[in-house]
C-alpha positions as YAML, in Angstrom:
chain: A
units: angstrom
residues:
- id: 1
  name: MET
  ca: [113.64, 205.96, 254.66]
- id: 2
  name: LEU
  ca: [116.25, 203.71, 256.17]
- id: 3
  name: ASP
  ca: [115.64, 199.97, 256.06]
- id: 4
  name: SER
  ca: [116.24, 198.76, 259.61]
- id: 5
  name: ASP
  ca: [116.67, 195.15, 258.45]
- id: 6
  name: ALA
  ca: [119.48, 196.26, 256.13]
- id: 7
  name: LEU
  ca: [121.11, 198.09, 259.05]
- id: 8
  name: VAL
  ca: [121.05, 194.90, 261.08]
- id: 9
  name: GLN
  ca: [122.79, 193.01, 258.32]
- id: 10
  name: GLN
  ca: [125.40, 195.74, 257.83]
- id: 11
  name: ASN
  ca: [126.45, 196.14, 261.43]
- id: 12
  name: GLU
  ca: [126.74, 193.28, 263.91]
- id: 13
  name: THR
  ca: [126.47, 195.58, 266.93]
- id: 14
  name: TYR
  ca: [122.88, 196.40, 266.04]
- id: 15
  name: LYS
  ca: [121.85, 192.73, 266.14]
- id: 16
  name: SER
  ca: [121.65, 192.57, 269.92]
- id: 17
  name: TRP
  ca: [119.14, 195.41, 270.12]
- id: 18
  name: SER
  ca: [115.47, 194.48, 270.03]
- id: 19
  name: ASN
  ca: [113.94, 197.81, 269.05]
- id: 20
  name: LYS
  ca: [114.34, 198.41, 265.30]
- id: 21
  name: SER
  ca: [113.48, 202.11, 265.62]
- id: 22
  name: LEU
  ca: [116.54, 202.47, 267.83]
- id: 23
  name: TRP
  ca: [118.69, 201.26, 264.93]
- id: 24
  name: VAL
  ca: [117.34, 204.06, 262.78]
- id: 25
  name: ILE
  ca: [118.10, 206.61, 265.50]
- id: 26
  name: VAL
  ca: [121.66, 205.31, 265.86]
- id: 27
  name: ALA
  ca: [122.15, 205.34, 262.09]
- id: 28
  name: LEU
  ca: [120.97, 208.95, 261.91]
- id: 29
  name: MET
  ca: [123.29, 209.91, 264.75]
- id: 30
  name: ASP
  ca: [126.16, 208.30, 262.90]
- id: 31
  name: VAL
  ca: [125.29, 210.24, 259.74]
- id: 32
  name: ARG
  ca: [125.21, 213.54, 261.62]
- id: 33
  name: LYS
  ca: [128.61, 212.79, 263.17]
- id: 34
  name: ARG
  ca: [130.00, 211.78, 259.77]
- id: 35
  name: ILE
  ca: [128.75, 215.00, 258.17]
- id: 36
  name: GLY
  ca: [130.20, 216.98, 261.06]
- id: 37
  name: TRP
  ca: [133.64, 215.41, 260.81]
- id: 38
  name: ASN
  ca: [133.67, 215.90, 257.05]
- id: 39
  name: LEU
  ca: [132.60, 219.54, 257.32]
- id: 40
  name: LYS
  ca: [135.39, 220.16, 259.81]
- id: 41
  name: ARG
  ca: [137.88, 218.25, 257.63]
- id: 42
  name: LEU
  ca: [136.93, 220.13, 254.46]
- id: 43
  name: ARG
  ca: [136.76, 223.50, 256.21]
- id: 44
  name: SER
  ca: [140.20, 222.91, 257.74]
- id: 45
  name: ALA
  ca: [141.58, 221.89, 254.34]
- id: 46
  name: HIS
  ca: [140.54, 225.34, 253.11]
- id: 47
  name: ASN
  ca: [142.26, 226.93, 256.16]
- id: 48
  name: LEU
  ca: [138.96, 228.42, 257.31]
- id: 49
  name: THR
  ca: [137.95, 228.99, 260.89]
- id: 50
  name: GLN
  ca: [134.35, 228.31, 261.83]
- id: 51
  name: GLU
  ca: [133.83, 232.08, 261.98]
- id: 52
  name: ALA
  ca: [135.31, 232.68, 258.52]
- id: 53
  name: PHE
  ca: [133.37, 229.80, 256.98]
- id: 54
  name: ALA
  ca: [130.14, 230.97, 258.61]
- id: 55
  name: THR
  ca: [130.65, 234.52, 257.37]
- id: 56
  name: ASP
  ca: [131.56, 233.40, 253.84]
- id: 57
  name: SER
  ca: [128.69, 230.93, 253.57]
- id: 58
  name: GLY
  ca: [125.98, 232.94, 255.31]
- id: 59
  name: PHE
  ca: [125.51, 230.62, 258.29]
- id: 60
  name: ASP
  ca: [125.70, 231.47, 261.97]
- id: 61
  name: ARG
  ca: [128.94, 230.27, 263.58]
- id: 62
  name: GLY
  ca: [126.97, 228.48, 266.28]
- id: 63
  name: TYR
  ca: [125.02, 226.59, 263.62]
- id: 64
  name: VAL
  ca: [128.25, 225.51, 261.91]
- id: 65
  name: SER
  ca: [129.61, 224.40, 265.28]
- id: 66
  name: GLY
  ca: [126.45, 222.37, 265.91]
- id: 67
  name: ILE
  ca: [126.75, 220.62, 262.56]
- id: 68
  name: GLU
  ca: [130.42, 219.83, 263.21]
- id: 69
  name: ARG
  ca: [129.58, 218.39, 266.63]
- id: 70
  name: GLY
  ca: [126.81, 216.25, 265.13]
- id: 71
  name: VAL
  ca: [124.05, 217.83, 267.21]
- id: 72
  name: ARG
  ca: [122.34, 219.68, 264.36]
- id: 73
  name: ASN
  ca: [120.31, 217.99, 261.66]
- id: 74
  name: PRO
  ca: [120.97, 220.03, 258.50]
- id: 75
  name: SER
  ca: [118.50, 219.82, 255.64]
- id: 76
  name: VAL
  ca: [119.49, 218.69, 252.18]
- id: 77
  name: LEU
  ca: [119.40, 222.31, 251.03]
- id: 78
  name: VAL
  ca: [121.79, 223.32, 253.82]
- id: 79
  name: LEU
  ca: [124.15, 220.49, 252.87]
- id: 80
  name: VAL
  ca: [124.11, 221.69, 249.26]
- id: 81
  name: ARG
  ca: [124.90, 225.25, 250.41]
- id: 82
  name: ILE
  ca: [127.76, 223.95, 252.57]
- id: 83
  name: ALA
  ca: [129.18, 221.89, 249.71]
- id: 84
  name: ASP
  ca: [128.92, 224.86, 247.35]
- id: 85
  name: ALA
  ca: [130.67, 227.12, 249.85]
- id: 86
  name: LEU
  ca: [133.52, 224.59, 250.10]
- id: 87
  name: ASN
  ca: [133.60, 223.95, 246.33]
- id: 88
  name: VAL
  ca: [133.06, 220.21, 246.85]
- id: 89
  name: ASP
  ca: [130.39, 217.73, 245.85]
- id: 90
  name: VAL
  ca: [127.72, 217.19, 248.49]
- id: 91
  name: VAL
  ca: [128.63, 213.49, 248.53]
- id: 92
  name: ASP
  ca: [131.98, 214.48, 250.09]
- id: 93
  name: LEU
  ca: [130.09, 215.38, 253.26]
- id: 94
  name: PHE
  ca: [128.98, 211.74, 253.57]
- id: 95
  name: ASP
  ca: [132.41, 210.11, 253.02]
- id: 96
  name: GLU
  ca: [132.60, 207.58, 255.86]
- id: 97
  name: ASP
  ca: [136.25, 206.62, 255.38]
- id: 98
  name: ALA
  ca: [137.47, 210.21, 255.28]
- id: 99
  name: ALA
  ca: [135.41, 211.12, 258.34]
- id: 100
  name: ARG
  ca: [136.71, 208.13, 260.29]
- id: 101
  name: ALA
  ca: [140.32, 208.90, 259.37]
- id: 102
  name: PHE
  ca: [139.93, 212.59, 260.24]
- id: 103
  name: SER
  ca: [138.28, 211.83, 263.57]
- id: 104
  name: LYS
  ca: [141.33, 209.78, 264.60]
- id: 105
  name: GLU
  ca: [143.82, 212.58, 263.88]
...
């Protein structure tokens, strides 16, 4: 569970909001976007289209697209399957700096 007080301390923009549950929602949205950017970054590094990655990993292309757009909420088991399919550590899907840099390209 995310500690909303810790989120407030980590990010000044959250301080002006009065509803702590909103901070948790925003943090989760940020995590989904981060995972999505990293999936796209890692998939592209392997020169795989969404279709090829989906076929190789056993996911539907639409599901992969949803993860990359940050609108899907993949389970831990799905993240492990994705990492295995890309031959990376699951922690690479959470790399904030890499996601931020890739999103600016």
